[in-house]
C-alpha positions in Angstrom: 0.1 0.1 0.0 1.6 3.3 -1.1 1.7 6.3 1.3 1.4 10.0 0.7 4.7 11.8 1.1 4.1 14.3 3.9 6.5 16.9 2.6 5.3 16.7 -1.1 1.3 15.2 -0.7 0.5 16.7 -4.2 4.1 16.6 -5.8 6.6 19.1 -5.7 9.4 20.8 -7.9 13.0 21.0 -6.7 13.9 24.0 -8.8 17.7 24.2 -8.3 20.2 21.2 -8.8 23.0 20.3 -10.7 24.5 17.4 -12.6 28.2 17.0 -12.6 29.5 14.1 -14.7 33.4 14.4 -15.9 33.3 11.0 -17.4 30.8 12.5 -20.0 31.8 16.0 -20.4 35.2 17.8 -19.2 34.9 20.8 -17.2 35.7 24.5 -18.6 39.3 25.0 -18.3 38.5 28.6 -16.9 36.0 27.0 -14.2 35.7 28.6 -10.7 35.0 25.0 -9.2 36.1 21.6 -9.6 33.1 19.3 -8.3 33.2 15.5 -7.9 30.7 13.5 -10.1 27.0 13.9 -9.3 25.4 12.0 -12.0 21.8 11.7 -13.3 21.5 8.3 -11.6 22.6 9.7 -8.3 20.2 12.8 -8.6 17.3 10.4 -9.3 17.8 8.5 -6.3 18.1 11.7 -4.3 14.9 12.9 -5.9 13.0 9.9 -5.1 14.3 9.9 -1.4 12.6 13.2 -0.7 9.5 12.8 -2.8 9.8 15.3 -5.3 8.1 14.7 -8.7 9.6 17.6 -10.7 12.9 19.5 -11.1 14.9 22.1 -12.7 18.3 21.3 -13.7 20.5 24.5 -13.5 23.7 24.4 -15.9 26.8 23.9 -13.6 29.2 26.9 -14.3 31.9 24.4 -14.1 30.9 23.6 -17.7 31.2 27.2 -18.7 28.9 28.3 -21.4 28.8 25.1 -23.3 25.4 23.9 -22.8 25.9 20.5 -24.6 26.2 18.8 -21.1 22.9 20.5 -20.0 21.0 19.2 -23.0 22.2 15.7 -22.6 21.4 15.6 -19.0 18.0 16.8 -19.6 17.4 14.1 -22.1 18.7 11.5 -19.5 16.2 12.9 -17.0 13.2 13.4 -19.2 11.9 16.7 -20.2 8.4 16.0 -19.0 9.5 16.1 -15.5 12.8 18.1 -15.6 13.3 21.7 -17.0 16.4 23.3 -17.6 18.3 26.6 -16.8 21.3 27.3 -19.4 24.3 29.6 -19.5 24.9 31.6 -22.7 27.6 34.0 -24.2 25.5 37.1 -25.1 27.8 38.1 -27.9 28.4 34.5 -29.2 25.4 32.2 -28.6 23.4 31.8 -31.8 19.5 32.3 -32.2 19.7 28.7 -33.4 21.3 27.5 -30.2 18.6 29.2 -28.2 15.9 27.6 -30.1 17.5 24.4 -29.6 17.8 24.9 -25.7 14.0 25.9 -25.8 12.8 22.8 -27.6 14.9 20.7 -25.3 13.0 22.0 -22.2 15.3 24.9 -21.2 13.1 27.6 -19.7 15.8 30.4 -18.9 19.4 31.2 -18.4 21.6 32.0 -15.4 24.2 34.8 -15.6 27.8 33.7 -15.1 29.2 36.8 -13.0 32.6 34.9 -12.6 33.0 35.0 -16.2 32.0 38.5 -16.6 34.4 39.5 -13.7 31.4 41.3 -11.9 31.0 39.4 -8.6 32.1 42.6 -6.8 31.5 45.3 -9.5 28.0 46.9 -9.5 28.6 48.7 -12.7 29.5 45.3 -14.3 26.5 43.7 -13.0 24.0 46.4 -14.5 25.8 45.7 -17.9 25.6 42.1 -17.5 22.0 42.0 -16.5 21.1 44.3 -19.7 23.2 42.3 -22.0 21.7 39.0 -21.3 18.1 40.3 -21.0 18.4 41.8 -24.6 19.8 38.6 -25.8 16.8 36.4 -24.6 14.0 38.9 -25.0 13.1 36.7 -28.1 11.5 34.3 -25.6 9.2 36.3 -23.5 8.8 34.4 -20.4 11.8 33.0 -20.0 13.8 33.2 -16.5 17.0 34.8 -15.7 18.9 33.5 -12.6 20.9 36.1 -11.0 23.0 35.5 -7.9 25.8 37.5 -6.2 27.3 38.0 -3.0 26.3 41.8 -2.3 22.8 42.0 -1.4 23.3 45.6 -0.8 23.5 46.2 -4.7 19.8 45.3 -5.2 18.5 48.8 -4.6 20.8 50.1 -7.4 19.9 47.3 -9.7 16.2 48.0 -9.5 16.1 50.5 -12.6 17.8 48.1 -14.8 15.3 45.4 -13.7 12.2 47.4 -14.2 13.4 48.6 -17.7 15.4 45.8 -19.4 14.4 42.7 -17.5 10.6 43.0 -16.6 10.2 45.4 -19.5 11.2 42.5 -21.8 8.9 40.2 -20.0 11.8 38.4 -18.6 11.2 36.9 -15.2 14.2 37.3 -12.8 15.2 34.8 -10.3 17.7 34.8 -7.6 19.0 31.9 -5.5 19.9 31.0 -2.0 17.5 33.4 -0.1 19.0 36.3 -2.3 21.7 35.8 0.2 19.8 37.2 3.0 21.3 35.6 6.4 19.8 34.1 9.5 20.9 35.6 12.9 23.9 33.4 13.0 25.6 35.0 10.2 24.4 38.6 10.7 26.9 41.4 11.1 27.2 42.7 14.6 25.9 46.0 13.5 22.5 44.4 12.9 22.0 43.7 16.6 20.4 40.3 15.8 17.7 41.9 13.6 17.7 40.2 10.2 15.6 43.2 8.8 18.5 45.5 9.4 20.8 43.6 7.1 22.0 45.4 3.9 19.6 44.7 1.0 16.9 43.6 3.0 14.4 46.3 2.3 15.3 46.4 -1.3 14.8 42.6 -2.0 11.5 42.6 0.0 10.3 45.5 -2.2 11.5 43.8 -5.3 9.6 40.5 -4.0 6.4 42.4 -3.1 6.0 44.2 -6.5 6.6 40.9 -8.5 9.9 41.8 -9.9 11.8 39.0 -8.1 11.4 35.3 -7.5 13.6 34.2 -4.6 14.5 30.4 -4.2 14.8 29.1 -0.8 17.8 27.0 -1.5 21.1 26.1 0.0 20.3 27.2 3.7 24.0 26.4 4.5 25.1 29.5 2.4 23.2 31.9 4.8 23.0 30.1 8.0 25.5 28.3 10.6 22.5 26.6 12.3 22.6 23.1 10.8 20.9 20.5 10.3 17.6 22.7 10.2 18.8 26.2 10.0 16.1 27.3 12.4 17.3 30.9 12.5 16.1 31.4 8.9 12.4 31.6 10.0 12.2 35.4 10.0 13.8 35.6 6.5 11.5 33.0 5.2 8.3 34.6 6.7 9.4 38.0 5.3 9.6 36.6 1.9 6.4 34.8 1.9 4.6 37.6 3.6 5.8 40.0 1.2 4.5 37.9 -1.8 3.7 34.1 -1.6 3.6 33.8 -5.4 7.3 34.7 -5.7 9.0 32.1 -3.4 10.3 28.9 -4.7 12.2 26.0 -3.2 15.3 24.3 -4.4 17.8 21.7 -2.7 21.0 23.0 -4.5 21.9 19.2 -4.8 24.7 18.0 -4.8 25.4 20.9 -2.2 28.4 22.9 -3.5 30.1 25.0 -1.0 29.7 28.7 -0.6 30.2 31.3 -3.2 33.8 32.5 -3.2 36.2 33.9 -5.8 39.0 31.3 -6.3 42.4 31.6 -7.9 42.6 29.4 -11.0 45.0 27.0 -8.9 42.4 26.6 -6.2 39.6 26.3 -8.9 41.4 23.3 -10.5 41.7 21.2 -7.2 38.5 19.2 -6.7 36.3 20.6 -4.0 34.0 17.9 -1.8 30.4 18.5 -1.5 28.7 19.5 1.8 27.1 17.0 4.1 23.6 18.3 4.3 20.6 16.7 6.1 18.0 17.9 3.4 14.8 16.0 5.1 15.7 18.0 8.6 15.8 21.0 6.5 12.6 20.4 4.6 10.6 19.5 7.8 11.8 22.6 9.6 10.8 24.5 6.5 7.4 23.1 6.1 6.5 24.0 9.7 7.0 27.8 9.0 4.1 27.8 6.1 0.7 27.0 5.9 -0.8 24.4 3.5 -1.7 27.0 1.0 1.7 28.8 1.1 3.6 25.4 1.1 1.7 24.3 -2.0 2.3 27.6 -3.8 6.1 27.4 -3.1 6.6 23.7 -4.1 3.8 23.1 -6.7 2.0 26.3 -8.0 4.7 28.8 -8.4 7.4 26.5 -10.1 4.7 25.2 -12.5 3.6 28.5 -13.7 7.4 29.7 -13.9 8.9 26.8 -15.9 6.4 24.3 -17.0 5.2 25.7 -20.3 
């Protein structure tokens, strides 16, 4: 007799995971990270273990802008249950390549700020957002994933988002809580109040106005309180209260470490994955949301965003 999964009773989406298989595809020479193998078979076992029914495969930046691995992995996963997020070069990726990606189930791109040398440069980030948005506007409704290490930049990015991203019917998504942290990682100047951290007000405003989707993914990047990251509750509630239709959940499997800028020598050394108790985190997160809020986050919102 089958039982209903208490976490995903009506099915659910994992909107952020990767596949790394260096036996099939070599990593890019200028990669920022060398991950161990995390294969299609391993992900399918993980997906079954948590009870998710759909997923969004996010192109691993270790493969650079070569999306052949992404398209191959999508075929192996099955495009009816998995959609993809690719990486392009706005100057060199052709229209035909973008058409091929769309036909294979790709529903958006992620911006590689490492390649653009824009990790810590606001003006370069503005230009990168604009260049990528202009390139994919031929697919209204595609998403554009944009994650960086400076939440304080969001208030300055809003005019670009309004004009060049939303203005071109592109839907902007950011990973990992927009890197808003729980109390365990707050700077002392915040006095334990998550609402006082840099970027908080600007991010909440973008979410409230429907201009930004936020993935509640990789809690280990924004909290030290493993395994269930209980100090993230006020951040989660603030995002959901701002706009429950703009919040998503993703595992970040296979759990790569926090974003840092590595030297080429550091990037060439294989970096192990983190050991994460996914079910402990999911159970804690589920307890903070109502049934309707949970269903929006894990089923309705991702279906609207990716499954078309």
